[in-house]
Residue frames relative to the residue before (quaternion, step in Angstrom):
aa qw qx qy qz dx dy dz
M 1.0000 0.0000 0.0000 0.0000 0.00 0.00 0.00
D 0.2894 -0.7734 0.5436 0.1501 3.58 -0.64 1.13
I 0.0435 -0.8003 0.5966 -0.0408 3.55 -0.77 1.12
A 0.1137 -0.7997 0.5889 0.0281 3.58 -0.77 1.08
I 0.1099 -0.7600 0.6386 0.0509 3.55 -0.92 0.99
L 0.3546 -0.7619 0.5094 0.1852 3.55 -0.59 1.19
L 0.0705 -0.7623 0.6414 0.0506 3.55 -1.07 0.83
Y 0.0669 0.7668 -0.6352 0.0636 3.54 -1.18 0.69
Q 0.6478 -0.5275 0.3669 0.4092 3.56 -1.18 0.47
G 0.7974 0.2744 -0.2234 0.4888 3.57 -0.84 1.04
V 0.3990 0.7194 -0.4799 0.3049 3.59 1.25 0.16
T 0.4395 -0.6540 0.5409 0.2943 3.57 -1.20 0.52
A 0.5036 -0.7131 0.3977 0.2823 3.56 -0.59 1.20
L 0.7114 0.4700 -0.2845 0.4382 3.60 0.73 -0.99
D 0.5429 0.6090 -0.3995 0.4180 3.60 1.15 -0.49
A 0.7337 0.3922 -0.2146 0.5117 3.55 1.08 -0.78
I 0.7335 0.4632 -0.2456 0.4325 3.57 0.81 -1.04
G 0.5923 0.5731 -0.3709 0.4280 3.61 1.04 -0.66
P 0.7131 0.4165 -0.2593 0.5007 3.61 0.72 -1.00
Y 0.5767 0.6000 -0.3781 0.4055 3.59 1.06 -0.69
E 0.6533 0.5287 -0.3217 0.4361 3.59 0.88 -0.91
V 0.6735 0.4687 -0.2869 0.4944 3.57 1.09 -0.71
L 0.7079 0.4802 -0.2782 0.4369 3.57 0.71 -1.08
A 0.6592 0.5158 -0.3116 0.4498 3.59 1.02 -0.77
S 0.6527 0.5096 -0.3056 0.4700 3.58 1.26 -0.35
M 0.5082 0.6373 -0.4335 0.3843 3.58 1.25 -0.08
P 0.6290 -0.5578 0.3741 0.3917 3.60 -1.09 0.61
E 0.8701 0.0314 -0.0480 0.4896 3.56 -1.03 0.94
A 0.3254 0.7550 -0.5075 0.2580 3.57 1.08 0.70
N 0.1092 -0.7547 0.6448 0.0525 3.53 -1.04 0.89
V 0.0146 -0.8392 0.5418 -0.0430 3.56 0.08 1.32
Q 0.0119 -0.7934 0.6074 -0.0388 3.55 -0.84 1.05
F 0.3299 -0.7062 0.5894 0.2120 3.54 -1.21 0.65
V 0.0900 -0.8235 0.5601 -0.0001 3.57 -0.62 1.17
A 0.0222 0.7708 -0.6362 0.0257 3.54 -1.25 0.58
K 0.6939 -0.4305 0.3380 0.4679 3.57 -1.26 0.10
E 0.7821 0.0396 -0.0040 0.6218 3.53 1.06 -0.83
P 0.4718 -0.6716 0.4826 0.3058 3.63 -0.80 0.91
G 0.4728 0.6568 -0.5015 0.3060 3.54 -1.20 0.58
V 0.7000 -0.4487 0.3433 0.4368 3.54 -1.31 -0.15
I 0.1729 -0.7733 0.6070 0.0603 3.54 -0.87 1.04
T 0.3375 -0.7484 0.5387 0.1893 3.57 -0.80 1.02
T 0.3534 -0.7322 0.5417 0.2136 3.59 -0.80 1.00
H 0.6810 -0.5059 0.3200 0.4218 3.57 -1.22 0.29
A 0.6702 0.4725 -0.2999 0.4874 3.59 1.19 -0.48
G 0.5702 -0.6184 0.3662 0.3979 3.57 1.27 -0.10
V 0.7731 0.0129 0.0323 0.6333 3.56 0.90 -0.96
P 0.5480 -0.2027 -0.8112 0.0256 1.61 -1.87 1.64
G 0.4501 -0.6092 0.5555 0.3430 3.48 -1.35 0.18
L 0.2535 -0.7543 0.5866 0.1507 3.58 -1.06 0.75
H 0.3464 -0.7685 0.5082 0.1765 3.57 -0.98 0.80
A 0.2117 -0.7433 0.6249 0.1101 3.53 -0.78 1.09
N 0.1792 -0.8302 0.5229 0.0728 3.56 -0.50 1.18
M 0.7634 0.2723 -0.1800 0.5574 3.60 1.25 -0.05
A 0.3665 -0.6685 0.5972 0.2493 3.52 -1.29 0.52
F 0.7151 -0.4496 0.3050 0.4398 3.56 -1.24 0.30
A 0.6705 0.5261 -0.3055 0.4246 3.57 0.92 -0.91
D 0.6178 0.5672 -0.3425 0.4233 3.58 1.19 -0.48
M 0.7876 0.0963 -0.0700 0.6046 3.59 1.20 -0.42
P 0.0123 -0.8583 0.5125 -0.0219 3.58 0.39 1.22
A 0.8031 0.2138 -0.0872 0.5494 3.59 1.15 -0.53
P 0.0191 0.8241 -0.5651 0.0354 3.62 0.47 1.13
D 0.5423 -0.5960 0.4761 0.3522 3.55 -1.21 0.48
I 0.7660 0.0821 -0.0272 0.6370 3.53 1.17 -0.75
F 0.0243 0.7674 -0.6386 -0.0515 3.56 -1.06 0.65
L 0.1901 -0.7825 0.5899 0.0594 3.51 -1.14 0.79
L 0.1677 -0.7788 0.6009 0.0656 3.54 -0.92 1.00
P 0.1942 -0.7825 0.5815 0.1087 3.61 -0.33 1.19
G 0.4398 -0.7098 0.4914 0.2476 3.54 -1.22 0.42
G 0.1227 -0.7509 0.6400 0.1070 3.50 -1.39 -0.25
P 0.6977 -0.4783 0.3109 0.4334 3.58 -1.20 0.26
D 0.7935 0.0675 -0.0260 0.6042 3.59 1.08 -0.69
V 0.0426 -0.8284 0.5582 -0.0178 3.58 -0.33 1.25
S 0.3412 0.7857 -0.4737 0.2047 3.58 1.24 0.13
Q 0.6572 0.5240 -0.3290 0.4305 3.58 0.93 -0.83
V 0.7045 0.4411 -0.2776 0.4817 3.57 0.85 -0.92
A 0.6430 0.5308 -0.3260 0.4456 3.59 1.06 -0.71
N 0.7236 0.3915 -0.2329 0.5186 3.56 1.23 -0.41
D 0.5037 0.6418 -0.4272 0.3898 3.56 1.28 0.22
A 0.4283 -0.7523 0.4410 0.2369 3.57 -0.46 1.23
E 0.6627 0.5144 -0.3196 0.4405 3.59 0.94 -0.82
T 0.6539 0.5072 -0.3086 0.4691 3.57 0.99 -0.85
I 0.6718 0.4941 -0.3010 0.4625 3.58 0.87 -0.93
A 0.6329 0.5279 -0.3372 0.4551 3.59 1.00 -0.74
W 0.6424 0.5104 -0.3277 0.4684 3.60 0.99 -0.78
I 0.6474 0.5166 -0.3188 0.4608 3.60 0.95 -0.87
Q 0.6690 0.5037 -0.3052 0.4534 3.58 0.86 -0.92
Q 0.6651 0.4928 -0.3030 0.4722 3.56 0.96 -0.84
A 0.6538 0.5142 -0.3108 0.4600 3.58 0.96 -0.89
H 0.6454 0.5429 -0.3219 0.4303 3.58 1.00 -0.81
K 0.5811 0.6061 -0.3767 0.3912 3.60 1.09 -0.62
T 0.8110 0.2542 -0.1041 0.5166 3.58 0.98 -0.82
S 0.4815 0.6951 -0.4346 0.3100 3.61 1.22 -0.14
K 0.4391 -0.6440 0.5507 0.2987 3.52 -1.27 0.44
Y 0.7784 0.0290 -0.0030 0.6271 3.55 1.15 -0.74
S 0.1109 -0.7572 0.6417 0.0497 3.54 -1.03 0.92
T 0.0024 0.8595 -0.5038 0.0857 3.58 -0.44 1.19
S 0.0807 -0.7751 0.6234 0.0640 3.52 -1.33 0.37
V 0.2005 -0.7336 0.6346 0.1372 3.50 -1.36 0.40
C 0.8507 0.0616 -0.0566 0.5190 3.56 -1.04 0.84
T 0.8280 -0.1787 0.1294 0.5155 3.61 -0.91 -0.85
G 0.3821 0.6879 -0.5005 0.3609 3.57 1.23 0.25
A 0.5537 0.6075 -0.3875 0.4174 3.58 1.20 -0.46
L 0.6275 0.5319 -0.3469 0.4506 3.59 1.08 -0.61
I 0.6094 0.5195 -0.3479 0.4876 3.58 1.19 -0.54
L 0.6068 0.5282 -0.3413 0.4861 3.58 1.05 -0.76
G 0.6583 0.5211 -0.3014 0.4520 3.53 0.96 -0.91
A 0.6524 0.5209 -0.3119 0.4536 3.56 0.96 -0.87
A 0.6629 0.4847 -0.2917 0.4904 3.56 1.21 -0.54
G 0.5361 -0.6666 0.3809 0.3511 3.59 1.28 0.06
I 0.4762 0.7169 -0.4043 0.3094 3.56 1.27 0.23
L 0.7246 0.4630 -0.2474 0.4465 3.61 1.12 -0.54
D 0.3905 0.7453 -0.4750 0.2578 3.59 1.22 -0.03
G 0.8394 0.1357 -0.1398 0.5074 3.57 -0.68 1.15
L 0.6337 0.5377 -0.3267 0.4501 3.59 1.28 -0.05
S 0.4695 -0.5981 0.5566 0.3349 3.54 -1.25 0.46
A 0.0724 0.8016 -0.5864 0.0911 3.57 -0.97 0.82
T 0.2083 -0.7590 0.6004 0.1414 3.52 -1.31 0.33
T 0.0117 -0.7596 0.6503 0.0049 3.53 -1.33 0.34
H 0.7351 -0.3391 0.2845 0.5136 3.59 -1.24 -0.22
W 0.5904 -0.6399 0.3599 0.3353 3.57 -0.90 0.96
M 0.6263 0.5512 -0.3517 0.4246 3.61 1.08 -0.57
F 0.7571 0.3918 -0.1797 0.4909 3.58 1.20 -0.54
H 0.3004 0.7969 -0.4884 0.1904 3.60 1.24 0.20
D 0.6771 0.5108 -0.3149 0.4261 3.58 0.82 -0.93
A 0.5955 0.5880 -0.3639 0.4089 3.58 1.13 -0.60
L 0.5524 0.6171 -0.3963 0.3963 3.59 1.14 -0.49
K 0.6070 0.5798 -0.3522 0.4139 3.58 1.08 -0.70
D 0.5915 0.5928 -0.3639 0.4078 3.58 1.12 -0.60
F 0.7279 0.3912 -0.2198 0.5184 3.56 1.23 -0.47
G 0.6044 -0.5996 0.3398 0.3997 3.56 1.25 0.38
A 0.4918 0.6602 -0.4305 0.3700 3.59 1.28 0.20
I 0.3751 -0.6888 0.5732 0.2373 3.53 -1.31 0.39
P 0.3028 -0.7932 0.4952 0.1843 3.62 -0.24 1.22
T 0.0020 -0.7742 0.6329 -0.0036 3.55 -1.10 0.77
L 0.4679 -0.6988 0.4763 0.2567 3.54 -1.12 0.68
Q 0.3849 0.7197 -0.4980 0.2930 3.60 1.21 0.16
R 0.5455 -0.6314 0.4473 0.3221 3.56 -1.14 0.66
V 0.7745 0.0500 -0.0222 0.6302 3.57 1.11 -0.73
V 0.0730 -0.7893 0.6094 0.0184 3.56 -0.91 0.94
R 0.0916 -0.7744 0.6237 0.0541 3.55 -0.95 0.93
E 0.0049 0.7543 -0.6559 0.0281 3.53 -0.97 0.99
G 0.7932 -0.1599 0.0697 0.5835 3.56 0.01 1.27
K 0.8027 -0.2277 0.1779 0.5218 3.57 -0.66 -1.06
V 0.5958 0.5670 -0.3573 0.4425 3.58 1.29 0.04
F 0.0640 -0.7810 0.6213 -0.0030 3.55 -0.77 1.13
T 0.0130 -0.7686 0.6392 0.0247 3.58 -0.96 0.87
A 0.1870 -0.7726 0.5999 0.0909 3.54 -1.10 0.79
A 0.5498 -0.6107 0.4608 0.3354 3.56 -1.16 0.61
G 0.8363 -0.2540 0.1424 0.4646 3.60 -1.10 -0.58
V 0.9068 -0.1093 0.0719 0.4008 3.50 -1.31 0.84
S 0.8259 0.2554 -0.1505 0.4796 3.62 -0.04 -1.27
S 0.5822 0.6029 -0.3778 0.3935 3.60 1.13 -0.48
G 0.4890 0.6598 -0.4328 0.3718 3.58 1.24 -0.18
I 0.6009 0.5425 -0.3571 0.4660 3.57 1.13 -0.59
D 0.6438 0.5165 -0.3158 0.4680 3.58 0.96 -0.85
M 0.6526 0.5198 -0.3146 0.4528 3.55 0.96 -0.89
A 0.6744 0.4994 -0.3017 0.4524 3.57 0.88 -0.92
L 0.6391 0.5050 -0.3235 0.4815 3.59 1.04 -0.70
T 0.6226 0.5296 -0.3325 0.4705 3.59 1.06 -0.75
L 0.6538 0.5009 -0.3040 0.4788 3.57 1.01 -0.82
A 0.6332 0.5339 -0.3307 0.4523 3.58 0.96 -0.85
A 0.6541 0.5013 -0.3086 0.4750 3.57 1.01 -0.81
A 0.6415 0.5292 -0.3267 0.4490 3.58 0.99 -0.80
E 0.7365 0.4302 -0.2257 0.4706 3.57 0.97 -0.84
Y 0.8364 0.2096 -0.0602 0.5030 3.58 0.88 -0.94
G 0.5988 -0.5751 0.3659 0.4206 3.61 1.24 -0.07
D 0.6784 -0.5373 0.3370 0.3708 3.50 -1.27 0.53
D 0.6311 0.5590 -0.3571 0.4021 3.61 0.93 -0.78
I 0.6656 0.4873 -0.3077 0.4742 3.58 0.89 -0.89
A 0.6479 0.5156 -0.3229 0.4585 3.58 0.94 -0.86
Q 0.6693 0.4896 -0.3036 0.4693 3.59 0.98 -0.78
E 0.5987 0.5393 -0.3622 0.4685 3.59 1.10 -0.60
I 0.6546 0.4996 -0.3121 0.4738 3.57 0.96 -0.85
Q 0.6410 0.5228 -0.3282 0.4562 3.58 0.93 -0.86
L 0.6789 0.4933 -0.2913 0.4593 3.55 0.97 -0.83
I 0.6659 0.5096 -0.3236 0.4385 3.60 0.91 -0.86
I 0.7144 0.3771 -0.2628 0.5276 3.61 1.08 -0.57
E 0.3360 -0.7812 0.4603 0.2550 3.57 1.39 0.07
Y 0.1981 0.7833 -0.5518 0.2066 3.51 0.81 1.09
D 0.2736 0.7429 -0.5378 0.2899 3.53 0.03 1.36
P 0.0313 -0.8830 0.4673 0.0316 3.58 0.77 1.04
E 0.0001 0.7444 -0.6676 0.0135 3.51 -1.14 0.85
P 0.1223 -0.8446 0.5154 0.0781 3.61 0.41 1.17
P 0.5365 -0.6591 0.4276 0.3081 3.58 -1.04 0.75
F 0.7685 0.2258 -0.1369 0.5828 3.57 1.24 -0.38
N 0.3799 -0.6945 0.5601 0.2442 3.56 -1.17 0.61
A 0.4298 0.7059 -0.4319 0.3612 3.54 0.73 1.16
G 0.3792 0.7860 -0.4252 0.2401 3.55 1.18 0.50
S 0.7652 0.1858 -0.1551 0.5966 3.59 1.25 0.04
P 0.6149 -0.5655 0.3855 0.3918 3.61 -1.15 0.45
A 0.5892 0.5658 -0.3739 0.4393 3.59 1.21 -0.30
K 0.7569 0.3757 -0.1866 0.5011 3.58 1.22 -0.47
A 0.6414 0.5648 -0.3329 0.3984 3.58 1.01 -0.73
P 0.5769 -0.5780 0.4411 0.3721 3.60 -1.13 0.57
K 0.6049 -0.6045 0.3777 0.3550 3.56 -1.02 0.80
H 0.6673 0.5107 -0.3309 0.4295 3.59 0.91 -0.82
V 0.6104 0.5305 -0.3489 0.4736 3.59 1.17 -0.53
I 0.6360 0.5175 -0.3184 0.4758 3.58 0.99 -0.84
D 0.6663 0.5105 -0.3018 0.4520 3.58 0.88 -0.98
S 0.6405 0.5360 -0.3180 0.4487 3.56 0.99 -0.85
L 0.6721 0.4938 -0.2952 0.4662 3.58 0.92 -0.91
Q 0.6532 0.5214 -0.3222 0.4446 3.56 0.93 -0.86
Q 0.6416 0.5075 -0.3232 0.4758 3.58 1.07 -0.69
K 0.6735 0.5128 -0.2993 0.4403 3.57 0.93 -0.90
F 0.7879 0.3033 -0.1452 0.5158 3.57 1.03 -0.76
A 0.2780 0.7912 -0.5034 0.2079 3.58 1.20 0.40
H 0.6306 0.5586 -0.3381 0.4195 3.58 1.09 -0.67
L 0.6768 0.4703 -0.2917 0.4854 3.59 1.28 -0.29
A 0.3405 0.7597 -0.4989 0.2412 3.57 1.25 0.07
P 0.4621 -0.7072 0.4548 0.2819 3.60 -0.77 0.99
């Protein structure tokens, strides 16, 4: 099964690498990192750099493609070549997926119109601009389209996809091998749980990224 994970300058590393660990563990998975041009891609934090080993033309019709997010995806969402590759890949894909603000790239490609979808909580309203119906679920499946909420939820999405394709036992084996058994030190992983002053602080710090 050919799987393409899109990379672009400013991508969030865990959006790509979290799901990669799950998807690469699926039976007969051939996971490749694709970009407009192969080479080292700088993440939004600067380090680490991720390596795109294929250009779009090298994998035009993946069985699965994944669009990771980043703090600002406007440039990639407005890039005609990238959007054309996504649209073409979606025509033949078995699963079309996104993590975090990668959903806005899916939306820019016209894939979320009329569908329920999720993304990072700070960007939920932006989904409406693409005709999507925002939901606070951590993972949303609409047919072959999977969207995941912020960053770490990409692991949940990939496990959900693995179960859909190979059954619960295989998905649980993958979960166990990566020992995905989170016990966060704080109950602040979503705006429904975090203290208001923490939410307010984050919104002020990232107001310049408001969609």
